[in-house]
C-alpha positions as a Markdown table, in Angstrom:
| # | Residue | x | y | z |
|---|---|---|---|---|
| 1 | Thr | 6.8 | -16.7 | 1.0 |
| 2 | Glu | 3.1 | -17.6 | 0.8 |
| 3 | Trp | 1.4 | -17.7 | -2.6 |
| 4 | Ala | -2.4 | -17.8 | -3.2 |
| 5 | Phe | -3.9 | -19.2 | -6.3 |
| 6 | Asp | -7.4 | -18.0 | -7.2 |
| 7 | Phe | -10.0 | -19.8 | -9.3 |
| 8 | Thr | -9.5 | -17.6 | -12.4 |
| 9 | Gly | -5.9 | -18.7 | -12.8 |
| 10 | Lys | -4.2 | -15.7 | -11.1 |
| 11 | Ile | -1.4 | -15.9 | -8.5 |
| 12 | Tyr | -1.1 | -13.5 | -5.6 |
| 13 | Ser | 1.4 | -13.0 | -2.7 |
| 14 | Cys | -1.0 | -14.2 | 0.0 |
| 15 | Thr | -4.7 | -14.6 | 0.7 |
| 16 | Ala | -5.0 | -11.0 | 1.8 |
| 17 | Thr | -4.1 | -9.8 | -1.7 |
| 18 | Val | -6.3 | -12.1 | -3.8 |
| 19 | Gly | -8.4 | -10.2 | -6.2 |
| 20 | Lys | -6.3 | -7.0 | -6.0 |
| 21 | Ala | -5.2 | -6.4 | -9.6 |
| 22 | Asp | -2.1 | -4.3 | -8.5 |
| 23 | Glu | -1.0 | -7.3 | -6.3 |
| 24 | Leu | -0.9 | -9.8 | -9.1 |
| 25 | Leu | 2.2 | -11.9 | -9.2 |
| 26 | Gly | 1.4 | -13.9 | -12.3 |
| 27 | Thr | -0.9 | -16.6 | -13.7 |
| 28 | Tyr | -1.1 | -20.3 | -13.9 |
| 29 | Tyr | -4.1 | -20.6 | -16.3 |
| 30 | Pro | -4.7 | -20.4 | -19.2 |
| 31 | Glu | -1.0 | -19.7 | -19.5 |
| 32 | Ile | 1.9 | -19.5 | -17.0 |
| 33 | Ser | 3.3 | -16.1 | -16.4 |
| 34 | Arg | 5.3 | -14.5 | -13.6 |
| 35 | Lys | 6.1 | -10.9 | -12.6 |
| 36 | Asn | 9.6 | -11.8 | -11.5 |
| 37 | Ser | 10.6 | -8.4 | -10.2 |
| 38 | Ile | 7.6 | -8.3 | -7.8 |
| 39 | Ile | 8.1 | -11.9 | -6.8 |
| 40 | Glu | 11.7 | -11.2 | -6.0 |
| 41 | Gln | 10.6 | -8.4 | -3.7 |
| 42 | Trp | 8.3 | -10.7 | -1.8 |
| 43 | Glu | 10.9 | -13.4 | -1.6 |
| 44 | Ser | 13.4 | -11.0 | -0.1 |
| 45 | Arg | 11.1 | -10.1 | 2.7 |
| 46 | Asp | 12.3 | -11.4 | 6.1 |
| 47 | Ile | 13.5 | -10.0 | 9.4 |
| 48 | Thr | 16.9 | -9.3 | 7.9 |
| 49 | Ser | 15.5 | -7.1 | 5.2 |
| 50 | Ile | 13.1 | -5.1 | 7.4 |
| 51 | Pro | 15.0 | -2.3 | 9.2 |
| 52 | Glu | 12.5 | -2.2 | 12.2 |
| 53 | Cys | 13.1 | -5.9 | 12.9 |
| 54 | Lys | 16.9 | -5.8 | 13.2 |
| 55 | Glu | 17.0 | -5.0 | 16.9 |
| 56 | Cys | 13.6 | -6.3 | 17.9 |
| 57 | Ser | 13.6 | -8.9 | 20.7 |
| 58 | Val | 10.7 | -10.9 | 19.2 |
| 59 | Gln | 11.8 | -10.8 | 15.6 |
| 60 | Leu | 12.0 | -14.6 | 15.3 |
| 61 | Ala | 8.5 | -15.1 | 16.8 |
| 62 | Cys | 6.9 | -12.3 | 14.8 |
| 63 | Gly | 8.7 | -12.5 | 11.5 |
| 64 | Gly | 8.0 | -8.9 | 10.6 |
| 65 | Gly | 4.2 | -9.3 | 10.7 |
| 66 | Cys | 2.0 | -9.3 | 7.6 |
| 67 | Gly | 3.7 | -8.1 | 4.5 |
| 68 | Ser | 0.5 | -7.1 | 2.8 |
| 69 | Val | -0.5 | -4.9 | 5.8 |
| 70 | Ala | 3.0 | -3.4 | 5.9 |
| 71 | Lys | 2.8 | -2.6 | 2.1 |
| 72 | Asn | -0.6 | -1.1 | 2.4 |
| 73 | Arg | 0.5 | 1.1 | 5.3 |
| 74 | Thr | 4.0 | 2.2 | 4.1 |
| 75 | Gly | 4.1 | 1.4 | 0.4 |
| 76 | Lys | 7.0 | -1.0 | 1.0 |
| 77 | Ile | 7.0 | -4.7 | 1.1 |
| 78 | Cys | 10.1 | -4.8 | 3.3 |
| 79 | Ala | 8.5 | -2.8 | 6.2 |
| 80 | Ser | 7.2 | -4.1 | 9.5 |
| 81 | Asp | 3.7 | -4.8 | 10.6 |
| 82 | Cys | 4.3 | -4.7 | 14.4 |
| 83 | Arg | 1.7 | -6.4 | 16.5 |
| 84 | Pro | 1.7 | -6.9 | 20.3 |
| 85 | Val | 3.7 | -10.2 | 19.9 |
| 86 | Lys | 5.8 | -9.6 | 23.0 |
| 87 | Glu | 2.8 | -8.8 | 25.2 |
| 88 | Leu | 0.9 | -11.8 | 23.9 |
| 89 | Met | 3.9 | -14.1 | 24.4 |
| 90 | Glu | 4.3 | -12.8 | 28.0 |
| 91 | Leu | 0.6 | -13.4 | 28.6 |
| 92 | Gly | 0.7 | -16.9 | 27.3 |
| 93 | Phe | 3.9 | -17.8 | 29.1 |
| 94 | Ser | 2.6 | -16.4 | 32.4 |
| 95 | Ala | -0.6 | -18.5 | 32.1 |
| 96 | Tyr | 1.4 | -21.6 | 31.0 |
| 97 | Phe | 4.0 | -21.3 | 33.8 |
| 98 | Asp | 1.6 | -20.2 | 36.5 |
| 99 | Gln | 2.9 | -22.0 | 39.6 |
| 100 | Ser | -0.1 | -21.2 | 41.8 |
| 101 | His | -2.1 | -24.2 | 40.6 |
């Protein structure tokens, strides 16, 4: 879980959500407050809680993608944000292990 702290004393789930009032997780100034139910949702997000990741061959490299993008697209924190991770890994590995040089 990544947290982002803004200069006004607010806490968000990540840098992509800073400034979005409906994404606020709590405050650290002038008083400390936490929205525990939302924090628990973010803390539960991993490849075991995202149905699309359960059978994915690159789940450990990808980690389910960006939670904020997934939430914006589906309305759920525990949804995937699939990127072309497998293709990018194959491209990188093929360049790294290129035996022709």
